[in-house]
C-alpha positions in Angstrom: 35.3 -8.5 15.3 34.6 -5.2 16.4 31.2 -2.5 16.2 34.3 -1.6 13.5 34.0 -4.8 11.4 31.3 -5.4 10.8 29.9 -1.5 9.8 31.0 -2.1 6.1 29.0 -5.2 5.6 25.8 -3.6 7.1 25.9 -1.0 5.5 26.4 -2.2 1.5 23.7 -4.4 2.7 21.3 -1.6 3.7 23.0 0.4 0.4 21.8 -2.6 -1.9 18.0 -3.3 -0.1 17.6 0.4 -0.6 18.7 0.4 -4.0 16.9 -2.6 -4.9 13.7 -1.3 -3.1 13.7 1.5 -4.7 14.9 2.0 -8.1 12.7 1.6 -11.1 13.4 -1.9 -12.3 15.6 -0.7 -16.1 17.6 1.5 -13.4 19.0 -1.5 -11.8 19.1 -3.2 -14.3 22.0 -1.1 -15.1 23.5 -0.4 -11.9 23.6 -4.3 -11.6 26.3 -4.8 -14.8 28.0 -2.3 -14.1 28.5 -3.1 -10.3 27.8 -6.5 -10.5 28.5 -7.5 -13.6 28.0 -12.2 -12.1 24.6 -11.1 -11.1 23.6 -8.7 -14.2 24.3 -11.5 -16.1 22.4 -14.6 -13.4 19.3 -12.5 -13.6 19.5 -12.2 -17.7 19.6 -15.5 -17.8 16.7 -16.0 -15.3 15.1 -13.9 -18.3 16.1 -16.3 -20.2 14.9 -19.1 -19.5 11.5 -18.0 -18.2 11.2 -16.6 -22.1 12.2 -20.2 -22.9 10.0 -22.2 -20.7 7.3 -19.3 -21.1 4.6 -22.1 -22.6 5.0 -25.0 -20.5 4.7 -22.4 -17.5 1.5 -20.7 -18.9 0.0 -24.8 -19.9 0.7 -26.3 -16.0 -1.0 -23.4 -14.6 -4.0 -23.6 -16.7 -3.8 -27.5 -16.2 -3.4 -26.5 -11.6 -6.4 -23.7 -12.2 -8.4 -26.2 -13.8 -7.9 -29.1 -11.6 -7.4 -28.1 -8.0 -5.7 -32.2 -7.3 -3.1 -31.0 -10.3 0.0 -32.9 -8.9 3.4 -31.9 -10.3 5.8 -32.5 -7.1 5.6 -31.3 -3.9 7.9 -28.2 -4.6 6.0 -26.5 -6.8 2.2 -27.2 -6.2 3.0 -25.4 -2.7 5.0 -23.0 -4.9 1.4 -22.3 -6.7 -0.9 -22.5 -3.8 1.3 -19.7 -2.4 1.4 -17.8 -5.8 -2.5 -18.0 -6.5 -3.7 -17.2 -2.4 -1.1 -13.7 -2.6 -2.7 -12.8 -6.1 -6.1 -13.3 -5.0 -4.7 -11.3 -2.1 -4.1 -8.8 -4.5 -7.0 -8.4 -6.5 -9.0 -8.2 -3.1 -6.8 -5.2 -2.0 -8.4 -3.6 -5.1 -11.5 -4.1 -5.4 -10.7 -3.0 -2.1 -9.4 0.2 -3.2 -11.6 1.1 -6.2 -14.3 0.7 -3.9 -13.4 2.8 -1.2 -12.0 5.7 -4.7 -15.9 6.2 -5.6 -17.1 7.7 -3.0 -14.5 9.4 -2.4 -15.5 10.8 -5.3 -19.3 11.2 -4.7 -18.4 12.8 -1.5 -16.2 15.8 -3.0 -18.0 16.6 -6.3 -21.1 14.9 -5.9 -23.2 17.1 -4.4 -21.2 20.8 -4.0 -25.0 22.2 -5.1 -26.0 20.8 -2.7 -23.6 21.6 0.4 -23.2 25.2 -0.4 -27.1 26.1 -0.7 -27.3 24.3 3.1 -24.1 25.2 4.9 -25.7 28.7 6.7 -28.7 26.0 7.6 -26.8 23.7 8.8 -24.7 26.5 11.2 -27.6 28.2 13.0 -28.9 24.1 14.1 -26.8 22.9 16.6 -27.6 19.0 16.3 -27.1 17.0 18.8 -24.6 13.6 18.1 -23.5 9.7 20.1 -19.3 10.4 21.7 -17.4 8.1 19.9 -15.5 8.3 23.2 -18.4 8.0 25.7 -21.7 7.6 26.8 -23.0 11.7 26.9 -23.7 13.4 23.5 -22.0 16.5 21.9 -23.3 18.8 21.0 -21.8 20.7 17.3 -21.7 24.5 17.5 -20.9 27.4 15.0 -17.7 28.4 14.1 -17.8 31.6 15.8 -15.9 30.0 18.9 -16.8 33.6 20.3 -12.9 34.2 21.1 -10.7 35.4 18.6 -8.4 32.6 16.8 -5.3 33.8 18.5 -5.9 33.6 22.0 -3.6 31.1 23.9 -5.1 29.9 27.0 -2.6 30.3 29.7 -1.7 27.5 32.6 -1.4 29.8 36.1 0.8 28.2 38.7 0.4 26.2 41.6 
């Protein structure tokens, strides 16, 4: 098989994945119903079965959460374990997101007045700080560099 013959299959796969990942579910379902009625029907059957077995799914999930030694089948137990681990990771990331957002809001708007009052004092005082890249101390200087901002140093020809 030459490269030209395999290219359409690769393009179809890329197009399919792009549509699945970038379209919202309603638009994708509508697109799927028009382009691949068989796959759309399989998806609709899956949703109907989810609705039909909803109470059993919830009861089994509750039993797993209440009794960690609950046995259904190896496949169900492993799938539930993966599901719970994924959910825990999701909630931990959400918690970190929420913790990260609060300090940013405080930093951005919390002490604006105090920052404006101290701005002139900060420009006058240079405080040495430790360098992230070495052992030497870095001295922060004022924003006025003593040369025009459009000045670009040129390398001398050697």
